[in-house]
PAVEXRO-878798 format. One record per atom (N, C-alpha, C): residue number from 1; z, x negated, y negated; atom name. Coordinates in pm, whole numbers. Layout:
+-----+--------+--------+--------+-------+
: num :     zz :     xx :     yy : atome :
+-----+--------+--------+--------+-------+
: NUM :      Z :      X :      Y :    CA :
...
+-----+--------+--------+--------+-------+
END
This chain:
+-----+--------+--------+--------+-------+
: num :     zz :     xx :     yy : atome :
+-----+--------+--------+--------+-------+
:   1 :   1278 :   -897 :   -430 :     N :
:   1 :   1325 :   -845 :   -556 :    CA :
:   1 :   1471 :   -880 :   -569 :     C :
:   2 :   1508 :   -948 :   -673 :     N :
:   2 :   1646 :   -989 :   -689 :    CA :
:   2 :   1731 :   -878 :   -748 :     C :
:   3 :   1669 :   -784 :   -818 :     N :
:   3 :   1744 :   -676 :   -881 :    CA :
:   3 :   1740 :   -548 :   -799 :     C :
:   4 :   1725 :   -557 :   -668 :     N :
:   4 :   1705 :   -438 :   -587 :    CA :
:   4 :   1824 :   -344 :   -594 :     C :
:   5 :   1945 :   -397 :   -599 :     N :
:   5 :   2063 :   -311 :   -604 :    CA :
:   5 :   2080 :   -247 :   -741 :     C :
:   6 :   2024 :   -310 :   -846 :     N :
:   6 :   2043 :   -258 :   -981 :    CA :
:   6 :   1938 :   -155 :  -1021 :     C :
:   7 :   1840 :   -129 :   -935 :     N :
:   7 :   1737 :    -30 :   -966 :    CA :
:   7 :   1798 :    109 :   -955 :     C :
:   8 :   1799 :    180 :  -1065 :     N :
:   8 :   1851 :    317 :  -1067 :    CA :
:   8 :   1737 :    411 :  -1101 :     C :
:   9 :   1759 :    537 :  -1079 :     N :
:   9 :   1655 :    637 :  -1103 :    CA :
:   9 :   1630 :    652 :  -1252 :     C :
:  10 :   1504 :    637 :  -1293 :     N :
:  10 :   1466 :    649 :  -1432 :    CA :
:  10 :   1343 :    738 :  -1444 :     C :
:  11 :   1313 :    781 :  -1568 :     N :
:  11 :   1193 :    860 :  -1591 :    CA :
:  11 :   1069 :    771 :  -1596 :     C :
:  12 :   1086 :    646 :  -1641 :     N :
:  12 :    974 :    553 :  -1644 :    CA :
:  12 :    945 :    505 :  -1502 :     C :
:  13 :    819 :    487 :  -1468 :     N :
:  13 :    788 :    442 :  -1332 :    CA :
:  13 :    828 :    296 :  -1311 :     C :
:  14 :    866 :    265 :  -1189 :     N :
:  14 :    888 :    127 :  -1150 :    CA :
:  14 :    751 :     72 :  -1112 :     C :
:  15 :    709 :    -34 :  -1177 :     N :
:  15 :    577 :    -91 :  -1153 :    CA :
:  15 :    592 :   -212 :  -1062 :     C :
:  16 :    526 :   -209 :   -949 :     N :
:  16 :    532 :   -317 :   -851 :    CA :
:  16 :    399 :   -391 :   -853 :     C :
:  17 :    404 :   -522 :   -882 :     N :
:  17 :    284 :   -605 :   -875 :    CA :
:  17 :    269 :   -652 :   -731 :     C :
:  18 :    167 :   -606 :   -663 :     N :
:  18 :    152 :   -628 :   -519 :    CA :
:  18 :     79 :   -756 :   -484 :     C :
:  19 :     55 :   -843 :   -579 :     N :
:  19 :    -17 :   -968 :   -551 :    CA :
:  19 :     61 :  -1054 :   -453 :     C :
:  20 :     -5 :  -1098 :   -347 :     N :
:  20 :     51 :  -1186 :   -244 :    CA :
:  20 :    173 :  -1127 :   -172 :     C :
:  21 :    175 :   -995 :   -154 :     N :
:  21 :    279 :   -931 :    -74 :    CA :
:  21 :    220 :   -896 :     63 :     C :
:  22 :    303 :   -901 :    166 :     N :
:  22 :    261 :   -857 :    298 :    CA :
:  22 :    263 :   -705 :    298 :     C :
:  23 :    159 :   -643 :    349 :     N :
:  23 :    138 :   -499 :    335 :    CA :
:  23 :    253 :   -416 :    392 :     C :
:  24 :    295 :   -441 :    513 :     N :
:  24 :    399 :   -359 :    575 :    CA :
:  24 :    533 :   -372 :    507 :     C :
:  25 :    570 :   -493 :    471 :     N :
:  25 :    699 :   -515 :    404 :    CA :
:  25 :    700 :   -451 :    266 :     C :
:  26 :    588 :   -461 :    196 :     N :
:  26 :    578 :   -396 :     65 :    CA :
:  26 :    588 :   -245 :     80 :     C :
:  27 :    520 :   -189 :    181 :     N :
:  27 :    521 :    -44 :    201 :    CA :
:  27 :    662 :      6 :    231 :     C :
:  28 :    738 :    -68 :    310 :     N :
:  28 :    873 :    -22 :    343 :    CA :
:  28 :    965 :    -29 :    221 :     C :
:  29 :    951 :   -132 :    139 :     N :
:  29 :   1034 :   -141 :     18 :    CA :
:  29 :   1000 :    -32 :    -82 :     C :
:  30 :    871 :     -2 :    -98 :     N :
:  30 :    829 :    104 :   -190 :    CA :
:  30 :    876 :    240 :   -137 :     C :
:  31 :    870 :    260 :     -6 :     N :
:  31 :    915 :    387 :     53 :    CA :
:  31 :   1064 :    409 :     27 :     C :
:  32 :   1143 :    303 :     34 :     N :
:  32 :   1287 :    316 :      4 :    CA :
:  32 :   1310 :    356 :   -140 :     C :
:  33 :   1233 :    296 :   -233 :     N :
:  33 :   1247 :    333 :   -374 :    CA :
:  33 :   1207 :    478 :   -397 :     C :
:  34 :   1102 :    522 :   -330 :     N :
:  34 :   1056 :    661 :   -345 :    CA :
:  34 :   1161 :    759 :   -292 :     C :
:  35 :   1222 :    727 :   -180 :     N :
:  35 :   1323 :    817 :   -122 :    CA :
:  35 :   1449 :    825 :   -207 :     C :
:  36 :   1473 :    723 :   -292 :     N :
:  36 :   1587 :    728 :   -383 :    CA :
:  36 :   1556 :    815 :   -505 :     C :
:  37 :   1431 :    859 :   -520 :     N :
:  37 :   1396 :    948 :   -631 :    CA :
:  37 :   1323 :    882 :   -745 :     C :
:  38 :   1282 :    757 :   -730 :     N :
:  38 :   1211 :    686 :   -835 :    CA :
:  38 :   1062 :    717 :   -831 :     C :
:  39 :    999 :    706 :   -948 :     N :
:  39 :    853 :    710 :   -953 :    CA :
:  39 :    806 :    565 :   -944 :     C :
:  40 :    712 :    538 :   -855 :     N :
:  40 :    668 :    401 :   -831 :    CA :
:  40 :    517 :    392 :   -848 :     C :
:  41 :    473 :    288 :   -920 :     N :
:  41 :    332 :    258 :   -933 :    CA :
:  41 :    308 :    120 :   -875 :     C :
:  42 :    212 :    111 :   -784 :     N :
:  42 :    177 :    -17 :   -722 :    CA :
:  42 :     44 :    -61 :   -780 :     C :
:  43 :     42 :   -179 :   -845 :     N :
:  43 :    -81 :   -230 :   -906 :    CA :
:  43 :   -132 :   -350 :   -826 :     C :
:  44 :   -258 :   -383 :   -845 :     N :
:  44 :   -327 :   -493 :   -776 :    CA :
:  44 :   -327 :   -474 :   -625 :     C :
:  45 :   -363 :   -357 :   -578 :     N :
:  45 :   -365 :   -328 :   -434 :    CA :
:  45 :   -469 :   -410 :   -360 :     C :
:  46 :   -572 :   -455 :   -428 :     N :
:  46 :   -674 :   -535 :   -360 :    CA :
:  46 :   -626 :   -675 :   -327 :     C :
:  47 :   -512 :   -717 :   -382 :     N :
:  47 :   -458 :   -851 :   -358 :    CA :
:  47 :   -343 :   -852 :   -257 :     C :
:  48 :   -319 :   -738 :   -193 :     N :
:  48 :   -216 :   -731 :    -88 :    CA :
:  48 :   -268 :   -805 :     34 :     C :
:  49 :   -179 :   -874 :    103 :     N :
:  49 :   -219 :   -954 :    219 :    CA :
:  49 :   -183 :   -883 :    349 :     C :
:  50 :   -275 :   -888 :    444 :     N :
:  50 :   -250 :   -839 :    579 :    CA :
:  50 :   -228 :   -962 :    665 :     C :
:  51 :   -122 :   -963 :    744 :     N :
:  51 :    -96 :  -1082 :    825 :    CA :
:  51 :   -193 :  -1086 :    942 :     C :
:  52 :   -251 :  -1201 :    964 :     N :
:  52 :   -350 :  -1218 :   1069 :    CA :
:  52 :   -478 :  -1276 :   1014 :     C :
:  53 :   -558 :  -1330 :   1100 :     N :
:  53 :   -683 :  -1391 :   1056 :    CA :
:  53 :   -783 :  -1283 :   1015 :     C :
:  54 :   -880 :  -1324 :    938 :     N :
:  54 :   -979 :  -1231 :    886 :    CA :
:  54 :  -1057 :  -1164 :    998 :     C :
:  55 :  -1100 :  -1242 :   1097 :     N :
:  55 :  -1180 :  -1186 :   1205 :    CA :
:  55 :  -1101 :  -1085 :   1288 :     C :
:  56 :   -973 :  -1114 :   1310 :     N :
:  56 :   -887 :  -1024 :   1386 :    CA :
:  56 :   -869 :   -890 :   1314 :     C :
:  57 :   -841 :   -897 :   1184 :     N :
:  57 :   -819 :   -775 :   1106 :    CA :
:  57 :   -946 :   -690 :   1101 :     C :
:  58 :  -1060 :   -754 :   1082 :     N :
:  58 :  -1187 :   -680 :   1077 :    CA :
:  58 :  -1215 :   -614 :   1210 :     C :
:  59 :  -1191 :   -686 :   1320 :     N :
:  59 :  -1214 :   -631 :   1454 :    CA :
:  59 :  -1125 :   -509 :   1479 :     C :
:  60 :   -996 :   -518 :   1442 :     N :
:  60 :   -903 :   -407 :   1464 :    CA :
:  60 :   -944 :   -285 :   1382 :     C :
:  61 :   -984 :   -306 :   1256 :     N :
:  61 :  -1018 :   -191 :   1173 :    CA :
:  61 :  -1151 :   -129 :   1216 :     C :
:  62 :  -1244 :   -211 :   1263 :     N :
:  62 :  -1371 :   -155 :   1312 :    CA :
:  62 :  -1348 :    -70 :   1436 :     C :
:  63 :  -1252 :   -111 :   1521 :     N :
:  63 :  -1217 :    -29 :   1638 :    CA :
:  63 :  -1157 :    104 :   1593 :     C :
:  64 :  -1076 :    101 :   1488 :     N :
:  64 :  -1018 :    224 :   1434 :    CA :
:  64 :  -1125 :    314 :   1376 :     C :
:  65 :  -1228 :    255 :   1316 :     N :
:  65 :  -1337 :    335 :   1258 :    CA :
:  65 :  -1416 :    412 :   1364 :     C :
:  66 :  -1412 :    366 :   1488 :     N :
:  66 :  -1486 :    433 :   1595 :    CA :
:  66 :  -1414 :    557 :   1648 :     C :
:  67 :  -1288 :    574 :   1613 :     N :
:  67 :  -1213 :    690 :   1660 :    CA :
:  67 :  -1256 :    813 :   1581 :     C :
:  68 :  -1305 :    914 :   1650 :     N :
:  68 :  -1338 :   1041 :   1588 :    CA :
:  68 :  -1341 :   1149 :   1696 :     C :
:  69 :  -1374 :   1267 :   1658 :     N :
:  69 :  -1378 :   1378 :   1752 :    CA :
:  69 :  -1521 :   1398 :   1803 :     C :
:  70 :  -1533 :   1434 :   1928 :     N :
:  70 :  -1664 :   1460 :   1985 :    CA :
:  70 :  -1721 :   1591 :   1930 :     C :
:  71 :  -1633 :   1689 :   1909 :     N :
:  71 :  -1676 :   1822 :   1867 :    CA :
:  71 :  -1713 :   1824 :   1719 :     C :
:  72 :  -1621 :   1779 :   1635 :     N :
:  72 :  -1645 :   1783 :   1491 :    CA :
:  72 :  -1571 :   1667 :   1427 :     C :
:  73 :  -1636 :   1594 :   1340 :     N :
:  73 :  -1576 :   1476 :   1278 :    CA :
:  73 :  -1453 :   1512 :   1193 :     C :
:  74 :  -1444 :   1638 :   1148 :     N :
:  74 :  -1330 :   1679 :   1066 :    CA :
:  74 :  -1199 :   1681 :   1144 :     C :
:  75 :  -1207 :   1683 :   1276 :     N :
:  75 :  -1086 :   1687 :   1358 :    CA :
:  75 :  -1029 :   1548 :   1383 :     C :
:  76 :  -1103 :   1444 :   1355 :     N :
:  76 :  -1056 :   1308 :   1378 :    CA :
:  76 :   -977 :   1257 :   1259 :     C :
:  77 :   -931 :   1131 :   1264 :     N :
:  77 :   -854 :   1076 :   1151 :    CA :
:  77 :   -945 :   1045 :   1033 :     C :
:  78 :   -886 :   1041 :    915 :     N :
:  78 :   -959 :   1004 :    794 :    CA :
:  78 :   -960 :    852 :    786 :     C :
:  79 :  -1077 :    795 :    764 :     N :
:  79 :  -1090 :    649 :    758 :    CA :
:  79 :  -1103 :    607 :    612 :     C :
:  80 :   -993 :    564 :    553 :     N :
:  80 :   -995 :    520 :    414 :    CA :
:  80 :  -1059 :    383 :    404 :     C :
:  81 :  -1131 :    361 :    294 :     N :
:  81 :  -1199 :    234 :    276 :    CA :
:  81 :  -1163 :    165 :    146 :     C :
:  82 :  -1089 :    232 :     58 :     N :
:  82 :  -1046 :    170 :    -69 :    CA :
:  82 :   -907 :    112 :    -53 :     C :
:  83 :   -878 :     -3 :   -115 :     N :
:  83 :   -746 :    -64 :    -99 :    CA :
:  83 :   -631 :     22 :   -149 :     C :
:  84 :   -650 :     95 :   -259 :     N :
:  84 :   -541 :    176 :   -311 :    CA :
:  84 :   -509 :    295 :   -221 :     C :
:  85 :   -612 :    357 :   -164 :     N :
:  85 :   -585 :    470 :    -74 :    CA :
:  85 :   -530 :    422 :     60 :     C :
:  86 :   -575 :    305 :    106 :     N :
:  86 :   -519 :    248 :    229 :    CA :
:  86 :   -370 :    219 :    212 :     C :
:  87 :   -333 :    164 :     96 :     N :
:  87 :   -192 :    132 :     71 :    CA :
:  87 :   -109 :    260 :     58 :     C :
:  88 :   -164 :    362 :     -7 :     N :
:  88 :    -93 :    489 :    -18 :    CA :
:  88 :    -70 :    550 :    120 :     C :
:  89 :   -167 :    537 :    209 :     N :
:  89 :   -152 :    588 :    346 :    CA :
:  89 :    -45 :    510 :    422 :     C :
:  90 :    -41 :    377 :    403 :     N :
:  90 :     62 :    296 :    469 :    CA :
:  90 :    202 :    337 :    424 :     C :
:  91 :    217 :    360 :    294 :     N :
:  91 :    347 :    401 :    240 :    CA :
:  91 :    381 :    540 :    289 :     C :
:  92 :    282 :    629 :    294 :     N :
:  92 :    305 :    766 :    341 :    CA :
:  92 :    355 :    767 :    485 :     C :
:  93 :    306 :    676 :    568 :     N :
:  93 :    348 :    671 :    706 :    CA :
:  93 :    492 :    623 :    721 :     C :
:  94 :    547 :    563 :    617 :     N :
:  94 :    686 :    518 :    621 :    CA :
:  94 :    781 :    619 :    558 :     C :
:  95 :    728 :    731 :    513 :     N :
:  95 :    809 :    839 :    458 :    CA :
:  95 :    816 :    952 :    561 :     C :
:  96 :    920 :   1037 :    553 :     N :
:  96 :    925 :   1153 :    644 :    CA :
:  96 :    832 :   1263 :    593 :     C :
:  97 :    704 :   1232 :    584 :     N :
:  97 :    605 :   1318 :    519 :    CA :
:  97 :    587 :   1450 :    591 :     C :
:  98 :    579 :   1448 :    723 :     N :
:  98 :    554 :   1571 :    798 :    CA :
:  98 :    683 :   1642 :    839 :     C :
:  99 :    795 :   1574 :    832 :     N :
:  99 :    919 :   1631 :    883 :    CA :
:  99 :   1007 :   1695 :    777 :     C :
: 100 :   1004 :   1642 :    655 :     N :
: 100 :   1094 :   1693 :    551 :    CA :
: 100 :   1019 :   1716 :    421 :     C :
: 101 :   1062 :   1814 :    342 :     N :
: 101 :    999 :   1832 :    211 :    CA :
: 101 :   1027 :   1715 :    116 :     C :
: 102 :   1140 :   1645 :    138 :     N :
: 102 :   1171 :   1531 :     52 :    CA :
: 102 :   1068 :   1420 :     68 :     C :
: 103 :   1006 :   1408 :    186 :     N :
: 103 :    903 :   1309 :    208 :    CA :
: 103 :    777 :   1339 :    129 :     C :
: 104 :    738 :   1466 :    124 :     N :
: 104 :    621 :   1505 :     45 :    CA :
: 104 :    647 :   1488 :   -104 :     C :
: 105 :    768 :   1522 :   -149 :     N :
: 105 :    803 :   1503 :   -290 :    CA :
: 105 :    802 :   1356 :   -326 :     C :
: 106 :    852 :   1273 :   -236 :     N :
: 106 :    854 :   1130 :   -261 :    CA :
: 106 :    712 :   1075 :   -270 :     C :
: 107 :    623 :   1123 :   -183 :     N :
: 107 :    485 :   1075 :   -184 :    CA :
: 107 :    413 :   1117 :   -313 :     C :
: 108 :    451 :   1230 :   -370 :     N :
: 108 :    389 :   1274 :   -495 :    CA :
: 108 :    431 :   1187 :   -613 :     C :
: 109 :    541 :   1114 :   -600 :     N :
: 109 :    586 :   1025 :   -706 :    CA :
: 109 :    521 :    887 :   -698 :     C :
: 110 :    433 :    866 :   -602 :     N :
: 110 :    368 :    737 :   -581 :    CA :
: 110 :    232 :    733 :   -648 :     C :
: 111 :    201 :    620 :   -713 :     N :
: 111 :     69 :    594 :   -768 :    CA :
: 111 :     27 :    455 :   -724 :     C :
: 112 :    -95 :    442 :   -676 :     N :
: 112 :   -148 :    311 :   -638 :    CA :
: 112 :   -275 :    285 :   -718 :     C :
: 113 :   -296 :    161 :   -760 :     N :
: 113 :   -409 :    127 :   -845 :    CA :
: 113 :   -478 :      1 :   -797 :     C :
: 114 :   -608 :     -3 :   -818 :     N :
: 114 :   -685 :   -126 :   -802 :    CA :
: 114 :   -681 :   -194 :   -938 :     C :
: 115 :   -634 :   -316 :   -943 :     N :
: 115 :   -616 :   -383 :  -1071 :    CA :
: 115 :   -493 :   -329 :  -1141 :     C :
: 116 :   -490 :   -346 :  -1273 :     N :
: 116 :   -377 :   -297 :  -1352 :    CA :
: 116 :   -429 :   -215 :  -1469 :     C :
: 117 :   -407 :    -83 :  -1471 :     N :
: 117 :   -458 :      0 :  -1581 :    CA :
: 117 :   -386 :    -31 :  -1712 :     C :
: 118 :   -454 :      0 :  -1823 :     N :
: 118 :   -403 :    -39 :  -1954 :    CA :
: 118 :   -272 :     30 :  -1991 :     C :
: 119 :   -248 :    153 :  -1942 :     N :
: 119 :   -123 :    221 :  -1977 :    CA :
: 119 :     -2 :    162 :  -1903 :     C :
: 120 :    -27 :     83 :  -1800 :     N :
: 120 :     82 :     22 :  -1723 :    CA :
: 120 :    100 :   -125 :  -1757 :     C :
: 121 :      2 :   -188 :  -1819 :     N :
: 121 :      9 :   -331 :  -1847 :    CA :
: 121 :    130 :   -370 :  -1930 :     C :
: 122 :    175 :   -282 :  -2020 :     N :
: 122 :    287 :   -317 :  -2108 :    CA :
: 122 :    423 :   -307 :  -2038 :     C :
: 123 :    430 :   -236 :  -1924 :     N :
: 123 :    557 :   -219 :  -1854 :    CA :
: 123 :    592 :   -344 :  -1773 :     C :
: 124 :    721 :   -364 :  -1752 :     N :
: 124 :    767 :   -478 :  -1674 :    CA :
: 124 :    735 :   -456 :  -1526 :     C :
: 125 :    681 :   -560 :  -1464 :     N :
: 125 :    644 :   -551 :  -1324 :    CA :
: 125 :    747 :   -625 :  -1239 :     C :
: 126 :    776 :   -569 :  -1121 :     N :
: 126 :    870 :   -634 :  -1030 :    CA :
: 126 :    796 :   -677 :   -904 :     C :
: 127 :    855 :   -771 :   -832 :     N :
: 127 :    802 :   -815 :   -704 :    CA :
: 127 :    918 :   -823 :   -607 :     C :
: 128 :    891 :   -802 :   -480 :     N :
: 128 :    993 :   -810 :   -376 :    CA :
: 128 :    987 :   -949 :   -312 :     C :
: 129 :   1094 :  -1026 :   -326 :     N :
: 129 :   1096 :  -1162 :   -272 :    CA :
: 129 :   1080 :  -1164 :   -121 :     C :
: 130 :   1141 :  -1068 :    -53 :     N :
: 130 :   1134 :  -1066 :     94 :    CA :
: 130 :    998 :  -1024 :    146 :     C :
: 131 :    916 :   -964 :     62 :     N :
: 131 :    784 :   -917 :    106 :    CA :
: 131 :    673 :  -1016 :     72 :     C :
: 132 :    704 :  -1125 :      3 :     N :
: 132 :    602 :  -1223 :    -35 :    CA :
: 132 :    555 :  -1302 :     87 :     C :
: 133 :    432 :  -1353 :     79 :     N :
: 133 :    381 :  -1435 :    190 :    CA :
: 133 :    455 :  -1569 :    189 :     C :
: 134 :    476 :  -1625 :    308 :     N :
: 134 :    551 :  -1749 :    320 :    CA :
: 134 :    463 :  -1865 :    366 :     C :
: 135 :    356 :  -1835 :    440 :     N :
: 135 :    266 :  -1939 :    489 :    CA :
: 135 :    150 :  -1955 :    392 :     C :
: 136 :     56 :  -2040 :    428 :     N :
: 136 :    -61 :  -2058 :    343 :    CA :
: 136 :   -147 :  -1932 :    345 :     C :
: 137 :   -217 :  -1905 :    237 :     N :
: 137 :   -300 :  -1783 :    233 :    CA :
: 137 :   -408 :  -1777 :    340 :     C :
: 138 :   -440 :  -1889 :    404 :     N :
: 138 :   -543 :  -1886 :    508 :    CA :
: 138 :   -496 :  -1811 :    633 :     C :
: 139 :   -364 :  -1790 :    647 :     N :
: 139 :   -311 :  -1716 :    761 :    CA :
: 139 :   -315 :  -1565 :    737 :     C :
: 140 :   -359 :  -1523 :    620 :     N :
: 140 :   -358 :  -1382 :    583 :    CA :
: 140 :   -498 :  -1339 :    540 :     C :
: 141 :   -518 :  -1208 :    536 :     N :
: 141 :   -643 :  -1149 :    489 :    CA :
: 141 :   -611 :  -1057 :    372 :     C :
: 142 :   -682 :  -1074 :    262 :     N :
: 142 :   -661 :   -986 :    147 :    CA :
: 142 :   -715 :   -847 :    179 :     C :
: 143 :   -642 :   -745 :    133 :     N :
: 143 :   -682 :   -608 :    161 :    CA :
: 143 :   -817 :   -574 :     98 :     C :
: 144 :   -843 :   -627 :    -21 :     N :
: 144 :   -971 :   -604 :    -87 :    CA :
: 144 :  -1087 :   -663 :     -8 :     C :
: 145 :  -1065 :   -781 :     50 :     N :
: 145 :  -1168 :   -846 :    130 :    CA :
: 145 :  -1197 :   -765 :    256 :     C :
: 146 :  -1091 :   -715 :    321 :     N :
: 146 :  -1107 :   -632 :    440 :    CA :
: 146 :  -1183 :   -503 :    405 :     C :
: 147 :  -1149 :   -442 :    294 :     N :
: 147 :  -1212 :   -316 :    255 :    CA :
: 147 :  -1360 :   -335 :    222 :     C :
: 148 :  -1397 :   -448 :    162 :     N :
: 148 :  -1538 :   -473 :    133 :    CA :
: 148 :  -1620 :   -481 :    261 :     C :
: 149 :  -1561 :   -540 :    365 :     N :
: 149 :  -1633 :   -554 :    492 :    CA :
: 149 :  -1652 :   -418 :    560 :     C :
: 150 :  -1552 :   -329 :    548 :     N :
: 150 :  -1560 :   -201 :    618 :    CA :
: 150 :  -1629 :    -91 :    539 :     C :
: 151 :  -1679 :   -123 :    418 :     N :
: 151 :  -1759 :    -24 :    350 :    CA :
: 151 :  -1718 :     14 :    210 :     C :
: 152 :  -1621 :    -53 :    149 :     N :
: 152 :  -1580 :    -21 :     12 :    CA :
: 152 :  -1677 :    -87 :    -85 :     C :
: 153 :  -1735 :     -7 :   -173 :     N :
: 153 :  -1819 :    -61 :   -280 :    CA :
: 153 :  -1748 :    -32 :   -410 :     C :
: 154 :  -1732 :   -133 :   -490 :     N :
: 154 :  -1651 :   -121 :   -612 :    CA :
: 154 :  -1720 :    -42 :   -719 :     C :
+-----+--------+--------+--------+-------+
END
């Protein structure tokens, strides 16, 4: 994002087009905007890229899906399967969600979407230059593709 220093707190949400962004870098940039007090909407979450080959990403997430509690499944971690909820969880992990009330307030200002809803289409969308993919797309896995394999039905 070339205008990163000029972003000030506004009532209108900052809309981030997440197409071809690396997931972790995008999450950290969005978390910084949220902690400054901005409302942020992330669109096209299914087009976010995870670095690594497709088979590697699927194997890692399937291993994560096996983690649960022996006593009761409610005690284990929640396994999200939709791209928008997965991205919201990634951003939440980069906020001081459990330690400070400001982290919970910041997370409440976040909205993530699959595709681009009609009420947001008219707003200007920004992208983070440092979070964009640099290699060929074959070195990355789309979040939507990963989610379809692990159980997301559209």
